[in-house]
N, C-alpha and C positions, 0 to 999 in steps of 0.2 A: 673208318680211318682208324689205324692202329698206331699206339704209342710213338714207335720210331718215326713212322710216316709224318706224325702231327708234330714232334720236336723238328723235322728237317723242314718242314712248312715253315715253323717259327722262326728258325735260324736263317731260311732265306729272306723271310719276310724283315726279320732285323739288319739283314745285309744290304737291302734294298733302301731301309731307313736312313743306314749309316752311311750309305754313298752319296744319297741325296743330301744329306747335311755336308757331306765333303765336298761336293761339287758347288753346293750353295757358299761354303767358306771359299774355295777358290775363286769363285767367281766375287765375291767381297773384295778378297785382297786385288784382285785384278784391276777391278772398278776403282779402287782409292790408290792404283800407282800409275804415276805421270811419266815414268821412263821406259822406254822400250827395250832397253836390254835386260831391266828387273824384271819388267814383264815375261819377257821371253824364258827366264830363269824358272819364275812363278808358274808359268805353263809347263814347263818340264817337270817341276814338281809335282802340280796336278797329275801329269799322264804320268809318272812314277808311281804315285799313290793309289790312283785309280786302276793300273794294270794289275789285275788278279789280286791275290790276297785274301785269305780266308776272313778277315776280320775277327778272329778270335778274341783277339785282346778288347777290342771296344764292346762285342757280345759278352765277353766276361764281365767288364765293369758294368755294364746295364744289369746283368744276373744280381752282381754283389748288392746294387741298387734293389732290385725287385724281390730279393730275398726278404726285404723288411719294408718295403714303400711300394704304392700303386705307381708303376713307370708312368712317367709323361715325356711331353717334348723334351724337357730340360735335360735328362739323361742321355737322350740321343745325341743331342747338342753337345753335351759335355763328352761323350764317349770317343769321337773322333779326335779329341785331345792325344789318346794313346797309341790312335793309328797313326798320326804325324808323326809321333816320337819314333813308331818302328820305321818310316822312313827316312827320319835322320839318323839313326843308327845303322840301317841299312846301308844308306850311302857312304857313310864314312867307313863301315865295316868291308864293303867291297873294294874301297881303295887300299885300305890295309892288307887285305888279301890277294889284291891285285886280280880280282874277278871280273871277267868278261860280261857273264851272263846274270839276269834276276829274273826269277819268273818267266823263264823261257824267253826274256827280250834283252837287250844289250842293259848292262848296268848303268846308274846314272851317269857316272863320268864317261864312259864310253858312247852313251847317246851323246852326250854335249860336244865330244869330240868329234864326233861326224859332222857337227854343224859349223867348226872352226876349219879355217883357212892359213895357210903360212906356217911359219917356225914355231917349232915348241909346243904345239897343238896338244900333246897328251898330257904336259906338265900344265899347261893354262886350263885344260878340261878338268885336271885334279885339282886345281886352286878353285874353280867356278864350284864344282860340287862339293869341296868343303866348306863354303861359304853359303851355297844353298841348303847343306845339311843344318848348320846353324841358323839359317833363316827359317826353316820349317821347325826347329826346336822352340824358336819364339812363337811360332803361329801356334804351336800345341799348347802353350801356356795362355796365349789369349783365348783360344777358343773355350777351354776350361772354364776361365774366368769370366766369360761373356754370356755362360749357359743360362744363368738366370738363379741359382741357388743362393741361399743367404749366406752372409759372409764368414760365420763360423764353420760351416760345412764346407764351403768353397777352401778357407784355408787349411784345414784338416786335409782334404782330398790334394790342393796344390803341395802341401808339404811333403806328403806321401809321394806325390809325381815325382818331385825332386829328388827324394829319398831314393826312387828306383831308378832315376837315369844316373845317380851317384853310383850306387850298387851294380849297376850295368857295366859302368866304366872301369871301375875295380875288377869285376870278373873280365872284362877284355883286357886288363893289363896281365892277369893271370894268363889268359889264353894265348898274350904274344910270347910270354915268358916261357911257357911250355912246348912250344915249338922249339926252342933253343936248348932245353934243359935235356940231359941224359937219362935223369931218372924221374919217373912221375908215378904218382901212387893212385889207389882209386879213390882215398879219402881225400885227396887234393882236387881229384876231377870232379868229385861229387860237390864239392866246395864252388869251385869253377861253375858247374850247372846250375848251382842254386843262385849264384851272384848274376850270372851272364844271361840266364834263360828263365828260370822259374819267376824272378822277382818280377820282371816287366812282362813275361807271357801270361802269367797265369795269377800268383799271388799278389802282385801290386794292382793290377786292373780291379781284380775282386776287393781289395780293401779302399781303392778309390771310391768304387759305386757304395760300399757300404758308408764310408764317411760322410758320402752326399745324402745317404739317407737319413743320417743322424744317429744308426744304430751301433755303439760301439761293444755291445754285451758278447759276442761271439768272435772279435778279434783275433784272438789266438787259434780259436779253431780253423778260421778263413786263412789265416798265417800257414798253420801246418797242412790244411787241403793244398793250399796254393805251391807249398815248399815240394811236397812229396808228388803233386800230379805234375808240375814243371820238370821235376828230376825225370820222371817217367818220361815225359814227353820229348826231353834231349834224348835221352837212352833210346827212344825210338827212333828220332831223327838221325842220330848216327847209325843206327841198320840202316834205316833208308839211304843214307848218304852213301853205303859201301854195296848194300845189295837190292837196292830200288831202282826204278826204272827212269831213264834220263827224261824221257818223253813226259812222264807225269811230275817229277819234281821239277823239272824245268832247269836243272843245271847238272852238269857232268859229275857222274858216279867217281871220277878220280881226283875231284876237287880237295876232299878231305885228307886224301893220302898227299896230293901234291902239295897241301899247305903243311905237310909235317904235323897234323893233328893227332894229339895222344889220345884217340877215344877210349872206351873203357875195353871194347873190341880188340883195339891195339894193345894194351897196358896187359891183357890177361893173356891174349896171345904170347906175348914177349915172356910172361912170367911162366907160361907151361912148355915153353920151347927150350930146344939144345942151344947150345952156343953158336952153332953154324947159323941154325933159323933166327936166332936173335939178332945176328950181324946183318941177315936178308932184310929182316922187317927194319932194323935202323936204316938199312941204304934206300930203301924202298920211302920213307918218311922224309929221307935227306935229299931224295932226288929232283924234285921239283916238277917233273915230267916223266911220271912213271909210263913204261910202255905197257901194252896190252898184256904179255906174257907174264910179267912179274906181277902186275897187278892180279891175274887170274890166279896165279899161284898164292900170292898174299890171302885172296879171299878163301883159298882151300886151305890156308894154314889156319884162318882164324876159324872156321868149321872145326877141322880136325884136332884142335887143341883144346875145344869145349868152349872157347871164348863165344863164340855165337849162342851157344844155348845158355851159357852164365847169364850174357847180357839179358837174353830172355825172361831169365829168371828173376833177375833184378829189377827189371821193369813190372813184372807181376808183383813183386815184393812192394813197391813204392806205390805202384795202383791202389794194394790194399789197404795200405796206410792214409792215403788220402781217401779212401772211401770211410774208414773207421773216424776221420775226421770231419767229414762231412755229416755223418751219421749224428753228429754230435750239436750240429747247429738246426737249432727250433726256429728256422724262417718259414716262408710261404712254401709249403710241400712240392707245388708243380716246380717252382725255380729249382728246387734242391734235387728233384727228380731228374730236372733236364739238364743239373750239373754232373749227375752220375752218367747219364746218357754222352753228355759232352766227353768227359773222362775215356769212356771206353772208344770214343770216336777219335781222339787225339792219337790213342796207341794203337788204332787199328787202320789209318788213314794211308793214302798211296803218294801223297804229296805235303 
């Protein structure tokens, strides 16, 4: 078995163990629940969390730990905290973006809406979803604190966890403002990608794992790796959002445009276009329901202006910076090499 096959097998094994802990935790919460309505919402949270998901964040948390300590059951139990936080953030994000789909299935508030009857079901479903998101946020911290680690390491990890959610919230605020601002720069976009994606997708989980291991020697190098890898990840996600396959991504390829997102693809296309083309780009981002003809024309503009190739170049640059930071970490070599493999996987995936 070559290294790539071995890494894939290990990732699959970690996903199975993480999924088992997630199922066990939801069973625990359902067993202690004595109200049918609340239990129904917890079941919906379980279904939403268990529906797909690559488990990248808990896997990275486990890797952050295993770079410096031999992994055991405690880190698997702790790792589900960041996956439940992912559910919390996605539920609220889908309401704000008015998204109907998530991972090829109805978004949480739409799934709840299908179970309701009577008047104002859309508003009620959104209210239930907001409350459910708040609920699973508290679950995530409980899961971490119940994982069995010593108090000092737990406090370090949970403080980092809280900062991750804080920074993600700040990033979400910038993201909302970006949809109504006429001018948006590459520098501001990269700041947004760091706060909203890199912090809670890569940097934060790795730091939580490292703190649980008790090793604080390479914190800055982990921060650098997580920052640059996370930005590369999001820039690639934006590429998939415009040029990917709906069947593989599980969401409409028009969704980013319909939400008015000023991705690097849009920013550079705008900068490199004539006044006439700029007005067309603006109209597409403000439309809210772009038709096929305009969408296809927009994609051609992104390519013809060099924006597509520029974005790919920036992905490679951030990827190289992440690798340089990773090379400075003197941790378990097998885990470090696996992180290098995972970096390649994140920017070549199809969903």
